C-alpha positions in Angstrom: 42.1 -35.5 -7.4 45.7 -35.4 -8.8 44.5 -36.9 -12.1 41.8 -34.2 -12.4 44.4 -31.5 -11.7 46.7 -32.9 -14.3 43.9 -33.1 -16.8 43.2 -29.4 -16.2 46.8 -28.2 -16.1 48.5 -30.3 -18.7 47.3 -28.3 -21.8 48.3 -25.1 -20.1 51.9 -26.2 -20.0 52.1 -25.2 -23.7 52.4 -21.4 -24.3 50.5 -21.7 -27.6 47.5 -23.2 -25.6 47.5 -20.4 -23.1 47.6 -17.7 -25.9 44.9 -19.5 -27.9 42.7 -19.8 -24.8 43.1 -16.1 -23.9 42.3 -15.1 -27.5 39.3 -17.5 -27.7 37.9 -16.3 -24.4 38.2 -12.7 -25.6 36.5 -13.5 -28.9 33.7 -15.4 -27.1 33.0 -12.4 -24.9 33.2 -9.8 -27.6 31.1 -11.7 -30.1 28.4 -12.5 -27.6 28.2 -8.9 -26.5 27.8 -7.6 -30.1 25.8 -10.7 -31.0 23.1 -9.7 -28.6 22.1 -6.9 -30.9 22.5 -9.2 -33.9 20.0 -11.6 -32.4 17.5 -8.9 -31.2 17.5 -7.2 -34.5 17.4 -10.4 -36.6 20.8 -9.7 -38.3 22.2 -13.2 -38.3 22.2 -13.3 -42.1 24.1 -10.0 -42.1 26.8 -11.5 -39.8 27.2 -14.6 -42.0 27.3 -12.5 -45.2 29.9 -10.1 -43.7 32.1 -12.9 -42.6 32.3 -14.3 -46.2 32.4 -10.8 -47.8 35.7 -9.9 -46.2 37.4 -12.7 -48.2 38.6 -10.4 -51.0 40.4 -8.3 -48.3 42.1 -11.4 -47.0 43.1 -12.3 -50.5 44.5 -8.9 -51.3 46.4 -8.8 -48.0 47.8 -12.2 -48.8 48.9 -11.1 -52.3 50.4 -7.8 -51.1 52.0 -9.2 -48.0 53.4 -12.3 -49.6 51.8 -14.6 -47.0 52.4 -12.5 -43.9 49.6 -12.6 -41.3 49.4 -8.9 -40.4 48.3 -7.5 -43.8 45.5 -10.2 -43.9 44.1 -8.7 -40.6 44.2 -5.1 -41.7 42.9 -5.7 -45.2 40.2 -8.0 -43.9 39.1 -5.3 -41.4 39.1 -2.6 -44.1 37.0 -4.8 -46.4 34.5 -5.8 -43.6 33.9 -2.2 -42.5 33.5 -0.9 -46.0 31.1 -3.7 -46.9 29.0 -3.2 -43.7 28.7 0.5 -44.5 28.0 -0.3 -48.1 25.1 -2.6 -47.2 23.8 0.1 -44.8 23.9 2.7 -47.5 22.3 0.5 -50.1 19.3 -0.1 -47.9 18.9 3.5 -46.8 15.6 4.9 -47.8 14.2 1.3 -48.2 14.7 1.3 -52.0 16.2 -2.1 -51.7 15.3 -4.5 -48.9 18.1 -5.3 -46.4 18.1 -9.1 -47.1 18.3 -8.4 -50.8 21.3 -6.0 -50.4 23.0 -8.5 -48.1 22.5 -11.2 -50.6 24.0 -9.1 -53.4 27.0 -8.1 -51.4 27.5 -11.6 -50.1 27.5 -13.3 -53.5 29.5 -10.6 -55.2 32.3 -10.2 -52.6 32.6 -13.9 -51.9 33.0 -14.6 -55.6 35.6 -11.8 -55.9 37.5 -13.4 -53.0 37.4 -16.8 -54.6 38.6 -15.4 -57.9 41.5 -13.6 -56.2 42.4 -16.6 -54.0 42.4 -18.9 -57.1 45.3 -16.9 -58.5 47.5 -18.2 -55.6 48.8 -21.6 -56.5 49.2 -22.8 -52.9 46.2 -21.0 -51.5 44.6 -24.3 -50.2 47.4 -24.5 -47.6 48.1 -20.9 -46.8 44.5 -19.5 -46.5 42.8 -22.6 -45.0 43.4 -21.2 -41.5 41.2 -18.1 -42.3 38.4 -20.3 -43.5 38.4 -22.7 -40.6 40.4 -20.9 -37.9 43.8 -21.5 -36.3 43.4 -20.5 -32.7 46.5 -22.5 -31.7 48.6 -20.4 -34.0 47.8 -17.1 -32.2 51.0 -15.2 -31.6 51.7 -12.6 -28.9 51.2 -9.8 -31.4 47.8 -11.4 -32.5 46.7 -11.7 -28.9 47.4 -8.0 -28.4 45.5 -7.1 -31.5 42.5 -9.2 -30.3 42.6 -7.7 -26.8 42.9 -4.1 -28.1 40.1 -4.2 -30.6 38.0 -6.4 -28.4 38.3 -4.0 -25.6 37.5 -1.1 -27.9 34.3 -2.8 -29.0 33.2 -3.5 -25.4 33.9 0.2 -24.5 31.9 1.5 -27.4 28.9 -0.8 -26.6 29.0 0.4 -23.0 29.3 4.1 -24.0 26.3 3.8 -26.4 24.4 1.2 -24.5 21.2 3.4 -24.0 21.2 4.5 -27.7 21.6 1.0 -29.0 18.9 -0.2 -26.6 16.4 2.3 -27.9 17.4 1.8 -31.5 17.0 -2.0 -31.2 13.6 -2.1 -29.4 11.9 1.1 -30.5 13.2 2.8 -33.7 10.2 5.2 -33.6 11.1 6.4 -30.1 14.7 6.8 -31.3 13.4 9.2 -34.0 11.2 11.0 -31.5 14.2 11.5 -29.2 16.2 12.8 -32.2 18.9 10.3 -31.8 21.3 10.1 -34.8 19.6 6.9 -36.1 21.7 6.6 -39.2 25.1 7.3 -37.5 24.2 4.7 -34.7 23.2 2.1 -37.3 26.4 2.5 -39.2 28.4 2.4 -35.9 26.7 -0.9 -34.9 27.4 -2.4 -38.4 31.1 -1.4 -38.1 31.3 -3.0 -34.6 29.9 -6.2 -36.0 32.4 -6.0 -38.8 35.4 -5.5 -36.5 34.2 -8.3 -34.2 34.1 -10.7 -37.1 37.7 -9.8 -38.2 39.0 -10.1 -34.7 37.5 -13.6 -34.5 38.9 -14.8 -37.8 41.9 -16.6 -36.6 40.0 -18.2 -33.7 37.1 -19.9 -35.6 37.6 -18.8 -39.2 35.1 -17.5 -41.8 33.1 -20.7 -42.1 32.2 -20.9 -38.4 32.2 -17.2 -37.5 28.4 -16.7 -37.5 28.1 -19.4 -34.8 30.2 -17.3 -32.3 28.3 -14.2 -33.2 24.8 -15.7 -32.9 24.8 -18.9 -30.8 25.9 -17.5 -27.3 23.5 -14.6 -27.7 20.7 -16.9 -28.7 21.5 -19.1 -25.7 21.2 -16.1 -23.4 18.0 -15.0 -25.1 16.3 -18.3 -24.0 17.4 -17.7 -20.4 16.5 -14.0 -19.7 14.4 -11.1 -21.0 16.7 -8.3 -19.7 19.3 -7.0 -22.1 22.2 -6.4 -19.6 21.7 -9.9 -18.2 21.5 -11.3 -21.7 24.8 -9.8 -22.5 26.4 -11.2 -19.4 25.0 -14.7 -19.9 26.0 -14.6 -23.6 29.5 -13.5 -22.7 29.8 -16.3 -20.1 28.5 -18.8 -22.7 31.1 -17.6 -25.2 34.0 -17.8 -22.7 32.9 -21.3 -21.5 32.6 -22.5 -25.1 36.1 -21.2 -25.8 37.7 -22.9 -22.8 35.6 -26.1 -23.2 36.3 -26.2 -26.9 40.0 -26.0 -26.6 40.1 -28.7 -24.0 38.0 -30.9 -26.3 40.3 -30.1 -29.1 43.4 -31.1 -27.0 42.1 -34.4 -25.7 39.9 -35.6 -28.6 42.3 -34.3 -31.3 39.7 -32.4 -33.4 39.9 -28.9 -35.0 39.9 -26.3 -32.4 37.6 -23.8 -34.1 35.1 -26.6 -34.8 35.3 -27.8 -31.1 34.6 -24.4 -29.8 31.5 -24.0 -31.9 30.3 -27.6 -31.0 30.5 -26.7 -27.3 28.7 -23.4 -28.0 25.9 -25.3 -29.9 25.7 -27.9 -27.0 25.0 -25.0 -24.5 22.3 -23.7 -26.8 20.6 -27.1 -27.0 20.7 -27.3 -23.2 19.1 -23.9 -22.9 16.5 -24.7 -25.6 15.5 -27.9 -23.7 15.7 -26.8 -20.1 15.5 -22.9 -19.9 13.3 -22.1 -16.9 10.7 -20.0 -18.8 11.2 -20.7 -22.5 12.6 -24.2 -22.5 10.9 -27.0 -24.5 10.7 -29.2 -21.3 9.0 -26.4 -19.4 6.5 -25.9 -22.2 5.8 -29.6 -22.3 5.3 -29.8 -18.6 2.9 -26.8 -18.7 0.8 -28.4 -21.4 0.6 -31.7 -19.5 -0.6 -29.8 -16.4 -3.2 -27.9 -18.5 
């Protein structure tokens, strides 16, 4: 019993582990909540593209701030929000298909980011954390930023819950009810963009889409009700954050990758053993039939 207690408490003796865990749990909950709409509306490619498209903002923030962390956050957020709105505007009126517009922005912005980063001689060291995450480097100020913007995202999702619900499941009904379809769409895109930027230091650009999609996809296999899906997704995100950091501490692997691996493991469990949609359930029903 004492050894188990030591196993749980030993990592928490380090302040950076506590800050990292709080930040990772916040990110897991926020990304799963927003990711619910990403999964339901088939926007996983949008999330992945947006995570890579903010790279020019990170590079500009680095060049202007001389390597300071705070400009990277704000410039990354500005770039992500503007890119999300740009994609929404480009696809308005269906002149260009959404996946085409996303592909254009994805390639163009990512190439611009690489071009800007390549002008920095020591970029491989300084900007690696934003590609692969550095959750153990979260400062007190970073934690406050994560908490403030994460809380803001949750509050907006709760405030517009019914509107987002109608927009996601029945766009025709949304038009009939005269909901501001365009404004709500842009608001949702902006929320996804902010969630991605908030999550940057935790898992990085390369692994961001996993935190946005995988917990929500896990919840999608376990329930058909949106509120329950959000709660299960948030729980999966939080469990992945805590489990991933413990895995990182004891196995000595990258923390962002460990969080995503735990998240993926939970998804595989749900895929195999979900009560109504699991592979094992389907196999058993076919055998009985």
